[in-house]
N, C-alpha and C positions, 0 to 999 in steps of 0.2 A: 409452516414456518416460513416465516416471510424470507425472500432471498433474491441467488440467479441462479438460474437455474439454466443452463450452456452444453446445446444439443450440435454432436454433427459438425463443431466447428474448421473451415479450411478457409488458410488466407494464401493468396501466390503475386508474388512482384516478377512484375520484368522489368530482368538486369542485361544489357547489350542482350536483345536480342531471344536470350531465353530462359526459362518459367522457373523461379527461384518459389517451392516452396517452403509456405515457411511454418503451420499451420494445420496436420493435417486429418482433419476429423475429434478436433475436442471435445471430450462429453464429459462433464463434471459442473454442481454444485455447493453457490456460500449461503450460507446461513447469515442471516443478519447479527448481531451479537455477535458473533466468532470472527475471528481473524484465521482467514482462507490466506498461506503463503505460496506461493508458486516460486519454486526452488526452478534451478536450472542452470547448463554451465551457460557461456554466451554466445550467445546463435541460436538458441534454441525454441527462442518462439516467444520467450519472456510479456519484454514489451508489449508486442503485439496485439498477442490477446489479450492486454489490459487497453492497449485502447479501440481494441475494438470493442469489449463492452464498456468504454465510457463515451463509446458514438463518436469518438476522433477520428476510425476506417470504420469503414464498411468492409464482410468478409466475400469472400464471392458462394460463401453456400452456410447454408447450419444456421439455427438461431439462439438469440439470447433475449429471454425472457424474465422479467421481474413482477416474483411471485406478490409484494407489499410492494408499501408504496417505490416507484420511482424518479430517486433524487439520485446521482452523485459529485462526489470533485476527487478531482484530480490532486495531488503531490507528489508534485515533481523531486528528481535530485538534486537537480538546483532550484534552492526556492522563488526563482523568479517573481521578487519583488518587487516594485516602482516607487526606484531610490528617494526622489521626492517629497513623498507622501513618509509622514511617519506611524506608528505599529500601528496608532491609532486609524490611520489616514486607508493603512490596505489591508486591515480589517473590513473595514466601510465599505469597501471595494466592491467589497461580495456578496454583499447588504440588497436589497431591495430602497425604491427612496422609502415609503412607509415603514419601513421597516429601521430605518438607522440610529435608533434612540439612541442616547450616554453610556443607559443602561443596557439592552444588546452590547454594547463592542464592551461595557465595562464587562459581560460579564462570559465574553470570547475570552478577550485577556485573561483572566480570572482561569479559567479550566485551562489554558496552557502556559502561565504559570509565570508569565510578563508582567506582575503588577507593575508598577513604577517605571515603567516604561514608555506609558503609552502614546508619548511625545519626543519616543528618539528614531532617528531617518535610520536607516537600514544600515550605513554605514558606522552607525557609532553601536552595531553591537555584534559578540560575537556568529561561528556561523551555528553552531546551536541555537542561538536564541532567534535569527533570523529561520528555520526551517519552523520556529515552533509558532515564528506569524506565518510560516506557511499552512501551517497544518493550521489555525484561526481561518488563518481564510475562506480554508475545506469546510471548516466547523461554521464560518457564517451562513452557510445555505444547508444548515440543517440537512445534511444528508444521510439515504438510511445506509451509504457508501461511502466506501473512502477506498481513492485505490491511492496506491504510493507506488512507484515506482520507482528501487533505490535509494527513498529518498534520504537512509544516512551514511550509503557509500563515501561522503564526503569529510565526513566526519573523522577527529580523532578515536580511537577506543576510548578514552573518557567523554565526551561527551555523546559518543554513541551510547555508548551503552545511558548513558542520562534520558538519550530521548529513548530508547529503547522504553523504558520505566514509565519512562512520561509520558505512551502513546498507551501501556497497559491504563495506567490511572483515565487516563480520556476517552480508553474504550467503557471498564466499568461506570465512567461517570454517564457516557453518551449514549450506548447499546448503544451505536454507527453499528452494521457490519463491518468488514475490514478484510482486502483483496491486495496482500499483500507481495510484490518481484522482491528477491535474494538473493544471489551470488552465493551467501557465503551460509552452509548447513548451519552452521553455531548460530549466528540470527533464528531464522529461522525454528529450531531448536529451542531456545525462547520465551519464542511469540505468539507458535503457530497452539487452535486450534486442532487444524487438520493443516498437513505441506502435501501439494501436490508438486509431480516432478514429470518437468516435460523432457520430452530425451530427444533431440531431432523434430521438433515439431507436435509430437506424438506424445501424451501421455501416457508415459510407465508404470507411476502404478498413483496409489495414495495412501498417508499417514498419519494416523491420527497420535494426536501427543497429546493424554488425558492427567495430567499429571499439573499438579495446582501453580499460584505462580507464585512468586517467584525463584526459578530452578538456578540450578548448577548445573554447567558445562559440566564438569565433573562428575556428576552420577552415575554408579552405574545405569540404568536406566535407559543417559540420555545420550552412554556410552553403544550405547547397545542400539539405538536405533539411529546415532549416525555409521555404525556400520554397515548396516544396514539401509537408508539411504548413497552409500557411497557403492553400496553391490547393484544395489537397481540403477545407478547414472552410467556402471562403466565403471566404478573410482579402484576396484579390488577383483579381482578373481578367485 
């Protein structure tokens, strides 16, 4: 199956003359068409791992291999839109010149649910709508994998829930793989096909979530998985 294979990945930084080991031999795989959630406390190495996969940084050692079509796109916590460009302009920005036909842009706008807002500027949009534009800009490059670094963390609870549902719909429509970073156990349980737990730069556990969407975090099955995650992360004794 096409996807990402990560083997024995390490990464350190020099901090005031001392070595800070962030990732310590992480090995995992993520399949195209699935949502793999990287879950852990702040500072455990989640974002560093995502940046290495996206080529924004180089590992100290280890290997990252794509077993299918190699193309990734980032969606960050902040939308990072061009404030002087419209919705259509921001999405078009991610396209190569030969791909910038109006029909391509219209298709992406429809995919992220922003019909009617093509000419709106970022300042005229809500936080959730701006994040939809960021998602559309990432989808414009037809990625095999979306790399998402806590993309909904700054949204209010209602908007966040809506964006989670939107992401599931987009995944079903595009069949892109998603590597999704979060520190929210609830979000991980609602979205993930598989949860990868990071603890102090080490992969401490992998948990399959084989339940159909939509999911209810109050269900007995997800309550059980939540307890399993808390035990693995050391939050329960």
